[in-house]
Structures are given as C-alpha cells and as structure tokens.
C-alpha positions in Angstrom: 140.4 115.4 100.4 140.6 112.0 101.6 138.3 109.1 99.7 136.0 108.9 102.7 135.3 112.6 102.8 134.6 112.5 99.4 132.1 109.8 99.4 130.1 111.7 101.7 130.1 114.8 99.7 127.1 115.8 97.2 127.3 118.0 94.7 123.7 119.7 93.8 122.4 121.5 90.6 123.6 124.8 91.5 127.1 123.6 91.9 127.8 124.1 95.3 128.8 121.4 97.7 127.0 120.3 100.3 127.4 117.3 103.1 125.3 114.5 102.8 124.7 115.1 106.5 123.2 118.5 105.8 120.7 118.1 103.3 117.9 115.9 101.1 120.7 113.3 100.3 119.2 110.7 102.9 116.1 108.7 102.5 113.5 110.4 104.7 112.8 108.2 107.5 109.3 106.9 108.5 108.6 108.7 111.9 106.9 106.2 114.1 107.5 104.1 117.1 109.6 101.7 114.9 111.7 103.5 112.1 110.9 100.7 109.6 107.1 100.7 110.2 106.4 101.7 106.7 108.6 98.7 105.4 106.5 96.4 107.6 103.1 97.7 106.6 104.3 96.8 103.0 105.5 93.2 104.1 102.1 92.7 105.7 100.1 93.8 102.5 102.2 93.5 99.6 99.6 94.1 97.0 96.7 95.7 98.7 95.6 99.1 98.1 96.1 102.2 100.9 92.2 101.6 101.8 92.5 97.9 102.0 95.2 98.2 104.8 93.4 100.6 106.3 90.4 98.3 106.6 92.5 95.3 107.7 94.2 97.6 110.8 91.0 98.9 111.6 89.8 95.4 112.0 92.5 94.4 114.7 91.8 97.2 116.7 91.4 101.0 117.2 93.3 103.5 115.7 93.5 107.3 115.6 94.1 109.1 112.4 97.4 109.9 113.2 98.2 106.6 114.3 97.1 105.1 110.8 99.4 107.6 108.6 102.1 106.6 110.9 101.6 103.2 110.4 101.0 103.4 106.7 103.9 105.6 106.3 102.1 108.5 105.3 103.8 111.8 105.9 103.4 115.4 105.1 100.9 118.2 105.6 97.9 116.5 103.6 98.5 113.1 105.4 95.6 113.4 108.2 93.2 114.7 105.3 94.2 112.0 102.8 93.3 109.6 105.8 90.0 111.2 106.6 88.9 111.0 103.1 89.8 107.4 102.8 87.5 106.8 106.2 84.7 108.3 104.7 85.0 106.1 101.3 85.5 102.9 103.6 82.3 103.7 105.6 80.5 103.4 102.5 82.1 99.9 101.6 81.6 98.6 104.5 77.7 98.8 104.2 77.7 96.4 101.4 79.9 94.0 103.1 77.8 94.3 106.5 80.3 95.7 108.8 80.3 99.1 110.0 82.8 101.8 111.3 82.8 102.5 114.8 84.0 106.1 115.8 84.8 106.7 119.3 84.3 110.9 119.5 87.0 113.1 119.9 87.2 114.9 123.4 88.5 117.9 125.0 91.3 117.0 127.4 90.8 120.2 129.2 87.3 120.5 130.0 85.8 116.9 128.7 83.8 118.0 126.3 82.4 115.0 124.1 82.3 116.1 120.3 79.9 114.4 117.8 81.2 110.8 116.5 81.9 112.1 113.0 84.9 111.4 110.9 86.8 114.6 111.2 89.4 116.2 113.7 88.1 119.4 115.4 90.2 122.2 116.0 88.9 123.8 118.9 86.7 123.2 121.9 83.2 125.0 121.7 83.1 125.2 125.1 86.3 126.3 126.6 88.2 127.3 123.4 91.2 124.9 123.9 93.3 123.3 121.1 93.9 120.4 123.2 91.6 117.9 121.3 92.1 114.0 121.8 91.5 113.0 118.2 88.8 110.3 117.5 89.3 106.6 117.3 88.0 104.4 114.5 87.3 100.4 114.4 85.6 98.1 112.4 83.2 95.2 113.6 80.8 93.3 112.0 76.8 94.0 112.2 75.3 92.1 114.9 71.7 91.4 114.3 
C-alpha cells in the first residue's frame, strides 16, 4: 500500500477499513451561504452566549429561524426548536431592556393566508392545507414612546 493511500485510510472500532472520504472521519461542514459561517460567528461574538449572539444578530436585521440556525452553526433535528425556545426567552429579556421582538408572521405561499404573529413555525395552511409555508421573520427594535 502506498504511503499516500495509508494516510487516507481510517480504522474504525469494528476493525474494518473505511476510506476517509466515505465516512464520518471528515469534520462536518456548516451548510450555509458561506462555508465558514459558524467560525465567523464565533469570531464576531467570542465570549457571548447563544442568546446574546441571537440578540446582536436580530438588532442588525430580520432573520428567519432557519437563517439564525445557519449563521450560528446549529445543525440537526432539533435546531429550529432550540432557536424558537431561545426566542421565547429573549422576548422576556427584552421587555426589561426596553426593547421589543417584532414578528413578521408566517405566510402561505400558495394562497397568501397570514398566520398570527407568534413565535412558532406552522406546518400546514388551515385554508388550503398546503405545506408551502414561508417562515416567520424576527427583528429587535427599541420601544418608541
């Protein structure tokens, strides 16, 4: 076996050989518009918690839940649920700071039905039963008196 090939071979616990290109040897990449978005978010907010990073992002512009998960590098089955829980907690925190979390409601892309402005992602339109739903968008602004 050539030394180059030996470097690309990984032995798993079961004893069978797997090439690095086939399996879980490679580090997972962040699926985003930029391949290193997660690393940039860490550089921009080095010692901030996830909720603090969400607050600073939402103060700049509006984001959907999926976009927030991408920018923060949160992947997996419960990523949207985790962001939604954070947004509910952030909403309570912002009341104390004199700010408000604005919600652009979800909308059905097929018939145009607008949902209530809530912190959740609807799965189906009640009018046409379509699952082609645009996610709600969130933004933070200061309260104007």
